[in-house]
N, C-alpha and C positions, 0 to 999 in steps of 0.2 A: 290463772288456770281456777276451776271451781272446787269445793272440798268433793262433788260427787266425782267429778274427772279424775280429782287426786285418788280416791278411795277406788274405783275403777282399775286404774293405770297398776297401783298397789296388789289388788287382787292378779289382775294379767300376769304382772311377776311373779306373785309366789306362791297359784295355783298351778297344779298339774295340767288343768284344763281351764278353756276359757271360760267368764261368766256365763257367756251366753248359753255352752253347752251346763255348765253348773243349773243355771236358773232352767233350761227345757229338761233337765235330769228329771226335777220336782215333780212334772206336769205328765210323766211317761207312768202307761200302767206298771204291774209288776213284771210283769210278762212282755217284752217288748222286742222289736228288731232294731238292727240299724235304720232301715226306712222312713221307721218311726220316730226315732231321735231324728235324723235328716227334716223330717216335716215338721217337728214341734218346735225345732232350732233354726228351721231356714236355712239350712247349712245343703251343701253337695254329698250327695251319697257317698262320693270316696271320703269326704272330712268325716263324716258320721261312723266310718268304718274304722277309722284310724282312731277316732275318739273311744267308740266300743270295745276297741283291743287295748287302749291306755285304762280304760274302766276294767277290763280284765285282770291286767295286770297289777292293778292296784287295787286289787279285790274290793271292789264296790259292787261289781256284777259279778253273776257267772253266768258260762254256757248252758243251757239247755242241751243235754245230750243228743245227738241224732236230729237237732232242727237248727236252723238259723234265727235261734231266738235267745235272748240272754232275761238275766231274773236278776230282779234287785233282792241282796242279802235284805231279810226282816230289820234288822239292825240300820239299814242303811235306805231307808227310804227317802232322805235327802242327802245331800251332799253334806251340809253342816251336820247331821249325825253321823253319821261316817266319820267325818272329821274330828269330831269331840270322841267318840270310840279310840281313834288313833291317838290323839293327846291322853288321853287317857292310860290307855293300853302300850304307848310305847315312847312318846315323848318325855313324858314326865319320867317314867323308870329310866329313859337313857342319861334325862339331866341327873338324873339322883345319883346315877352310877351303878344303878339296879339291873340293867340293862346292859352288856357289856357288848363292844362290836366287835365283828367277825374280822378278825387279820387279813388282811388277803396274802395269799401265795405267791411269795416270790419266785419270779420263774428261774430255776436252776439250769446251768448251761453244761 
Protein backbone atom coordinates (compact mmCIF):
# COMPACT_ATOMS: atom_id res chain seq x y z
CA UNK A 1 0.00 0.00 0.00
CA UNK A 2 1.41 3.38 -0.98
CA UNK A 3 1.74 6.36 1.33
CA UNK A 4 -1.12 8.15 -0.44
CA UNK A 5 -3.43 5.15 -0.13
CA UNK A 6 -2.63 4.87 3.57
CA UNK A 7 -3.37 8.54 4.15
CA UNK A 8 -6.69 8.35 2.29
CA UNK A 9 -7.62 5.27 4.34
CA UNK A 10 -6.91 7.20 7.56
CA UNK A 11 -8.99 10.15 6.33
CA UNK A 12 -11.90 7.85 5.49
CA UNK A 13 -11.83 6.43 9.01
CA UNK A 14 -11.26 9.70 10.87
CA UNK A 15 -13.46 12.24 9.09
CA UNK A 16 -17.26 12.48 9.28
CA UNK A 17 -17.43 12.99 5.50
CA UNK A 18 -15.74 10.99 2.72
CA UNK A 19 -12.63 12.58 1.16
CA UNK A 20 -14.51 12.99 -2.16
CA UNK A 21 -17.12 15.18 -0.41
CA UNK A 22 -14.46 17.14 1.51
CA UNK A 23 -12.74 17.92 -1.79
CA UNK A 24 -16.02 18.82 -3.51
CA UNK A 25 -17.06 21.11 -0.63
CA UNK A 26 -14.15 23.42 -1.44
CA UNK A 27 -15.39 23.81 -5.03
CA UNK A 28 -18.95 24.77 -4.06
CA UNK A 29 -20.23 28.34 -4.17
CA UNK A 30 -21.02 29.99 -0.80
CA UNK A 31 -24.73 29.23 -1.38
CA UNK A 32 -25.48 25.84 -2.93
CA UNK A 33 -28.00 23.01 -3.21
CA UNK A 34 -27.61 19.30 -2.60
CA UNK A 35 -27.79 18.92 -6.40
CA UNK A 36 -24.70 21.12 -6.69
CA UNK A 37 -22.88 18.85 -4.25
CA UNK A 38 -23.98 15.77 -6.22
CA UNK A 39 -22.70 17.30 -9.47
CA UNK A 40 -19.36 18.51 -8.07
CA UNK A 41 -18.62 15.26 -6.21
CA UNK A 42 -20.10 12.94 -8.86
CA UNK A 43 -22.33 11.20 -6.30
CA UNK A 44 -26.04 10.37 -6.30
CA UNK A 45 -28.56 13.01 -5.26
CA UNK A 46 -29.71 10.92 -2.30
CA UNK A 47 -26.12 10.60 -1.07
CA UNK A 48 -25.65 14.35 -1.53
CA UNK A 49 -28.77 15.04 0.56
CA UNK A 50 -27.44 12.73 3.27
CA UNK A 51 -24.07 14.50 3.34
CA UNK A 52 -25.65 17.98 3.30
CA UNK A 53 -27.78 16.99 6.31
CA UNK A 54 -24.60 15.74 7.99
CA UNK A 55 -22.94 19.11 7.23
CA UNK A 56 -25.89 20.94 8.83
CA UNK A 57 -25.63 18.69 11.89
CA UNK A 58 -21.89 19.44 12.15
CA UNK A 59 -22.56 23.20 11.77
CA UNK A 60 -20.44 23.24 8.62
CA UNK A 61 -23.30 24.84 6.67
CA UNK A 62 -26.64 26.46 7.49
CA UNK A 63 -29.98 25.92 5.76
CA UNK A 64 -31.31 29.00 3.98
CA UNK A 65 -34.82 29.59 5.40
CA UNK A 66 -37.75 28.78 3.07
CA UNK A 67 -35.45 27.56 0.28
CA UNK A 68 -33.80 24.30 -0.68
CA UNK A 69 -30.40 25.91 -0.40
CA UNK A 70 -27.53 25.79 2.05
CA UNK A 71 -24.95 28.41 2.94
CA UNK A 72 -21.36 28.00 4.03
CA UNK A 73 -20.40 29.85 7.20
CA UNK A 74 -17.87 32.65 6.54
CA UNK A 75 -15.16 30.86 8.53
CA UNK A 76 -15.88 27.50 6.87
CA UNK A 77 -15.18 28.08 3.19
CA UNK A 78 -13.06 24.91 3.30
CA UNK A 79 -13.42 21.82 5.44
CA UNK A 80 -9.91 22.30 6.85
CA UNK A 81 -10.79 25.84 7.98
CA UNK A 82 -13.81 24.49 9.83
CA UNK A 83 -11.69 21.71 11.34
CA UNK A 84 -9.06 24.21 12.55
CA UNK A 85 -11.78 26.23 14.30
CA UNK A 86 -13.19 23.05 15.85
CA UNK A 87 -9.75 22.13 17.14
CA UNK A 88 -9.18 25.61 18.58
CA UNK A 89 -12.65 26.03 20.11
CA UNK A 90 -13.46 22.49 21.24
CA UNK A 91 -10.70 19.88 21.04
CA UNK A 92 -7.91 21.82 22.77
CA UNK A 93 -10.18 23.08 25.61
CA UNK A 94 -11.49 19.52 26.05
CA UNK A 95 -7.97 18.13 26.38
CA UNK A 96 -6.99 20.93 28.77
CA UNK A 97 -10.01 20.30 30.99
CA UNK A 98 -11.57 23.69 30.19
CA UNK A 99 -14.52 22.17 28.35
CA UNK A 100 -16.48 19.91 30.69
CA UNK A 101 -18.13 16.80 29.34
CA UNK A 102 -21.89 16.71 29.60
CA UNK A 103 -23.00 13.96 31.93
CA UNK A 104 -25.47 11.56 30.39
CA UNK A 105 -28.64 11.37 32.42
CA UNK A 106 -29.28 7.83 33.55
CA UNK A 107 -32.79 6.57 33.06
CA UNK A 108 -34.57 6.13 36.35
CA UNK A 109 -37.20 3.45 36.54
